[in-house]
N, C-alpha and C positions, 0 to 999 in steps of 0.2 A: 508221431504228435505221442507225447508220453499221456500215459492213464493213467492219471487221480492216483485211483486205488492201487496201482502196482506198486506204491509206496507204503502200501499199510500190509505186513505178516500178517496172514493165516485169513486174506480177507477173501480167499473161497468158500473156507467152512463156517464159516459166520451165516449165523440168519439175517434174515433182513431189519430186524431191529438195533440189532448190531451193526451190521456197514452202517445206518443212519447214524447211527450214535460214532463208529469210529470214522468216518465221511465230516460229519457236522467238529472232530476232534482233530481230526487232521489239518482242515479247512484255517484253525485256531492256530498249530502250534508247529505240523510235521506237513503240510502246502506250499511248495515251492514258494520262496516271498523273491515274487512279478517286480517288484519295488528294489531288490537288493542288486536282479539282475536289470533293470533299469539304470540303476545308479553304477553298477558295474560297466553297461556300457557306454556311459554319457562320461564316465572317470576315464575309460578307452578313449572314448572321440575328445575328451579333453588333451588328454595329453596327446594324442595324434598330431591334434590343433598344434598347439604350443610348440611340437618338433617339428612342424615346419614352418611356425613361427620363427621358430629359431634357424631353421635354414634360410629363410626368405633374406630376414636380416641380418645373414653372415654371408648372402650372396649380394644384398644391398655395401654389406660392406667391402666387400670386394669388388665391386662394381665401383663404387665411389671411390674404393682405391684404385683401381684403374683409372678410373674419370680421373684422380687426380694426379695419375702417372702423367699422362695425356697434357694433363692442363700445364704439366710444370716444363714438358715434351716440348709443348707448344713455344711457353714463355723461352725458353731457350732457343728454340729458333727463331721467334719470332727478333731475341737479344743478339744473335749473330746477321742474323739478317738486319739488321740497322746497322752492325760494327762493320759490314760487308757495304752498306753505301753510302757509309761514311766514309770508308779508304779510299770509295771512287772517288767522292764528292774531290778529297782533297789529292788524293789522284790530277782528277781533272780539273782542279786550282793551281797546281802546281806545273800543269801543262801551261795553263794559261799566261799563269804568271812568267813563262821560260820564253811564251812567245811576247806576252807585252817590252820585256823587258831589249828581247832582241828588236822591236819595234823602235825602241829609244826612251821607254820610259824608265822613270828611277823605279826605284824598288820598292818605294808608298805606294806609287801613283799604279803599278804594272799590278800589287796586290791589293789595291782594292778596288782595281778591272776586271780583274780572276775573282773574287770572291763575287764582285756586282753580278759576272756572266754567268756564274757556278748556282748561284741562288736566283737565278733568275728576276734581276732586277735592273729592266733598262737602262731606269733616270738617274740612275748611279755609275751605270757604262758609260753612260753618253754625258754624262757632267765628268768621268778622267780622262775620255778623248779631249772634252773641247779643255779642259784644264792643259791636259799634255801638249793640242796643237795652242794654245797659246802662247807658253810656253817658247815651243819648237819657233814658233813666225819670230818668239822677241829675239831671240838667243842668232837666231838667221838675219833677222838686222840690223844685229850688231856684229854680226861678225863680219857683214856687206858694210857698215860702215866703216869696219877699226880699216879690211882689206882693200876698201870700192876708191883711194885716191888715190893711185897707185895707176901709173898711165901701160896701158899693156906694152909689150917687150915690142921695139923696132918702130912704132908706133912714134913717137914724139917729136916729127916735123912736123911744117904749116900745109892748109890745106891745098892744094893748088891754085894756083892763081891766073886769072884768065885776064887778059885787056885785050882793049879794044884798038884799031889803026891808030886813029887819033891818039891817041896811051904813049906808042912804041913812039912816035912820032916826037912827041914832045918829049922823050925820055933822054938824059945826057948820056954819054958812052959808059962812065962808070955804072950808072944803074938799068942799063942793057945790060953788060957785061954778070951784074950782081940778078936779074932775075931772068940769066939765057934760054935756062929748062922751059918754063913757064911761057915766054916768049915763042919759044918753038913751035909747044903747042898749041899757040893762040894764030899761029900764021898757020 
């Protein structure tokens, strides 16, 4: 610790009254100014605090920048995931539509059923099936009606007749000759 009188020139050769007067004068003018020292330390601490705050702000901005970049990356990743999911859904719809078309669905009905199946809408899918089955059944009945009046080939003779013994005895020779095969089967 510094001694106060070290700052006074010729202190050792002074008398006690001179020393006292010198010390009193020193307090007023030449004594170290503790207020100035405290102020200097406050300014240094304030400067250090402001530098620390500046570094914190820069770090926060950097972190905010990193977080912003991370958010942008996440947003882009989400967008890509949605695009992939939509692409897969379209592919699934196309596959289902091809299968429905192979079953005989027309294009509109196949599209409706495929979309309903891909979107998880069973009611619409069953409605499409009902529409298909109604149309298919109607077309099948119409086809049977158009082609159903023709008898099958080789089946254009009358069914076999059977005769009793009394009927055969009452027949004329011409009737017997006309029905000879049936009569032989009956006997």
